[in-house]
N, C-alpha and C positions, 0 to 999 in steps of 0.2 A: 929762577925765582919761583917760589911756591905759589900755588893758586890760592888766593884768599876768597873764601865764600862769605856771604852775608850771614850774620847770626840767625839761627833758626828760632822761630816762635815756639816757646815751650808749650803753648796751649794748642798748637796746630795738630790736627789729627794725621796720623801716618796713613799712607795708602794701604799698606798691608799689615795685618796683625803680626806681632812678634811671637816667638815660641812661648814666651812667658804669658802673653795674652791668651793664647790657645790653652796653655796649661791651667791658667786661672779659670777659664770657661769650663774646661772639663771637670776641674775640682768642684766648681759651683754646681754643675749638673749632677755630679755624684752626691753631693751633700743634699740637694733637693730630693733626689731619688730616695736616698736613705731616710730622709724625713717622711716622705710619702709612705714608704714601707712600714716604718714604725707607727705612723698614724693608722695605717690599715690594720696592723696587729692589735692596736688598742681598740679600734672600733669593733673588730671581730669579737673581742673578748668582753667588752664592757656592756652593761645594760644600756638600752637606747636612751632612757631618761637621763642617765648620768652623762651620756654623750651630748645631749641637747644642752645641758648646763656647761659642759666644757666648750662646746662650739660657741655658745653665747659669750663666754668669758674671752675666748680667742678673738671673736669678732669685735667686742667692745674694746679690748686692748689694742687691736689693730687700728680701729677708728681713733682712739685717743692718741696713739702714737703718730698717726698721720696728721691729726689736727695740731698736736704740739709742734711737730716738725714744720708744718706750714706757718704756724704762728711765729716760730723762731726765724724762719726765712723772711717773713713779712717785717718783723721787728728789725732785723739786721739791714734790710733794704731801706727801711725808714731812716735808720741812723746814717746810712751811706748817703741818702738824698739830703739829709740835714747837714752833715759834716763834710761830705765829699770823700775822696779816696785818702787812705793813710799815706802820709809822706814820710813819717819817721815814728819811732817808738816814743811815746810821751815821756817827757822828762820827769824824773822822780825828785822830789826835794831832798837836798842833802842836809837835813836838819836832824841831828842825833843828840840834841840837848836833853831830851827826855825819852823814856821808852813808852811802850804801849799802855802801861799802867801809871804813867806820869811820874816815874822815879827819875831823878837826875842821872845822867849817864856820864861816867868819868872814864877817860881814856886818852892815851897819847896816840892819836890816830896815825901818825907816821910810823910808829913802831908796830902798831896793830896791822896796818896794811902790808908791811913787809914780813910779818911773822908767819911761820909755818904752823905753829900751835898758839892758839889764843885761849887763855883761861878767862872764864866769866864768873865773877863773884857778885852775888846779889844778897841784899838784906831787905828789910821792909822799907828803907829810906833811899837806897842808892843801888846802882848797877855799875860794876867796874870791869873794864876789859883790860887785860894785861898780856903783853907779848911774852910767852914763856919759852919759845924756841924760834930762833931766827937763823936760818942757814946752819952754820957750825957753832953758833953762840947759844949757849944754854943760859937762861936767866933764872937761877934757883931762887932769887929773891921774890920771884913772882908768886910762888907757892911751894915752899920747901918740902911739904908733906905730900904734894900731888905727884903721883907716879908719871902722869903724862908729861910733866915738865922735863923728865929725864929720858924720854923715848926719842929715837931718831925718826925722822920722816920716812915713810915707806917701809919701815921695819919696826912694827909696834912692840916687838918683844926683845929688841936689842938695845942695849944701853949705848949712849954716845961714848966715843973713845976717851973723853976726858973724865968720864964718870966711872966710879968703881962700885960694884954691888955693895949695898949696905948690909 
């Protein structure tokens, strides 16, 4: 019988760093060293007054970045205290009677859900979803002039076997 161990906590720290951890640390050190070298080259060549302005911009940007990050953490913690931990993804309402600009939406939702290609026709008053290609069935009545209605799934330039080039 195989030995069953308890599931590990994904947030628990490992006792020893992995090879990837060491590699990330080395890469991070090289990046910071390169940044230091480049700043040294800039400082050496630029007039000191310009460097004062650049330093001020960098310092202000750093302060703003840290302040915004702290505000965001505070905001999220406040939401967590008010609502508690997430238990599931919030339910989205399944109401497709009208679109975002209040046009009525017309569709046979069962056909549209199973279709590989769906054509969307809009005008000023309505929006219509039509299943144009479902598995091996092509629905030319959806839009006879639309080339997408004749294409096979996964092969955009190949016609379906039942179609002949026009």
